[in-house]
N, C-alpha and C positions, 0 to 999 in steps of 0.2 A: 560735331564737334569734337575735337581732339583733347584728350586732358593730358598736357604736360606729364611726363614721368617724375619730375622734381617734385608735383604736388603729390601725387600717390607713393612715391617713395622709389626706390631702385626696383629692379626686375625681381631681384631675391627677396625681397618684401612681399612681394605679390604673389611668387609661389609659396611661400610661407603663410600666408593667408588663405590663398585655395587651399593648398594642404589641412590647415586648421578646420576648414569650413566642410570639407571632404569627412574628413574624420568625425566631427560633430554628426554630421548627417549618418554616418555608417554606425556611430554610437546610437542615435537615435533609433534605427533601423533594428539593432539588435537588443535595444531594450523590451523590444515588442517581440519578440522571442520568447514564449513563457515555457515552464515545465507545463504537463498536461494538469488540467483542473483536480487539485486535490481531493474532492469531493464526488467527482464524476464517475460513474460506475467504470467506466472505460480505466481509468487508474486502477481501481482495485480487482477488475476482471483479470489484469495481468498478475495481480498478485496472488489471486485464488483460482490461476488456471489449474485444470483438472478437479476442481472443487466444485458442487453443486450449491446454489442456494436454497435452503429449504425452510426459511422463517426469518422475518423481521419482528422485534418487538421493544418496547421500551423496554431500557436495561434491566429496571426492577422486575421485570414479568420474569414467570417460571420458564425454563426452557423446555417445558412441554410443546412437543409441536409434530407435526406431521412429514411425513419421510418424503413427500411430493414435493417435485423440484419447481419452484415460483420463480416468475419473471425478476430481472433484476433493476431495481428503479433507476431512474433516470442520474438521481445524485443522492449520496447517501446523506445520511441527515447525521448531526451531531448529538450523541447522548444515546443512539439509536444500537440495538444488539443486532450482528447480522450471522446468523447460525447458518454454516455451511457442513456438508457431508464430503466424505471421499471414499470413492471405491476402492475396495481389496485386491491385490496386495498394495501394501503402503510402507515405506521406511519412514515411521514416524519418529526415529532420533534423527535423521537426515533433515527430515522436513522441520523440525524444530531447531538445529543447528545450524543449518545452512541453507536451506530452499528458503524457507520466510526472510530472514536476513538480508538474503543477496537480492531477492524479488523488492524486498522494500529499499535497499541502496538504489534498485534500476529506477524506482519513483522519486528518486532524491533525498529519501531518509536516512541521514547517515548518525544519528542518535540513536542508537537499539540496545536496547539491556535483554539480554536473552541466556537460555541455556548454552554454556560454550562446546560441552558434550554430554555424554550419557549420563555421566555423574551427576549434571544438574536437572535432572528429570526426575517426576515421581511414579514410582513405578507400583498400581496398586493392583490388588487382587484381581478384580475385575477392570479390562479394559487397558490403557496405556500403552507407552508411557504420558505421561499428562506435563504440559509443559505452560508457561507465559513467556510473551515477548512484549514488553514496554519500547513505544517509539514516541520519539519526539523531533518534529522536522516539519519544517517547509510552513512555520506558523500554527501547527495542529499537535496534540497528542494523542494516542490511542494505546490498543492492547489486542493482542492475538493472544489467545489461549484456547486449550482443549480440555475437556471434559467427558466424562463417562455419559454418554445416551443409554439410559436406560432400556429404552424400548428396543435398540438395538443389540443389546447386551442380553436381553432375554428371551430373544427370537432367533433360534440358530441360522434359520433361513435368512433373514436379514444380515447376521452377523458373516455369513459365508461372501453376500455381497459388497457389504458397507462395512468400513472401520466402526470400532464399537465407540467412537469417540464423535463429539460436535466439536467445530472447529470454530469460533466465536471470535468476531472483530467489534471491536467497539471504538469509537473516535469520541475521545472524552472533551475534546477542546476544540 
């Protein structure tokens, strides 16, 4: 059975209707394309490429930890502290001012508050320079910061291999 065109409208109207339907279908497909899962370890392995995970603990826990590399969890947990080491040599100023901010942007985080240059870093007597980067994006807030690792700082052999700082990630919310 053929429906007369006057019932459906003009040919131009049919083309417009088909275009709208196709655009809606395309929009539905695109909405399913997502950024990497924020708490998935793969997301953070990109940010901490070149680092080794040495411990994970409740945020309130002390920073006392082993030097041995541990396996990444499948997903990171909000409120947990993840402690990383990096082998020497490492450009700590570039790490704080460009590397971490660039890597955070790559996973979709735009709001980043951290040191802009070496003047914003803390230079301590032992270790350092130290830094703190706070981020807010994709529905989560967190921070990456460095602190002196007393075990590495006190051991000349460890200090030759490893940076004297712990690099800590905490996803606050």
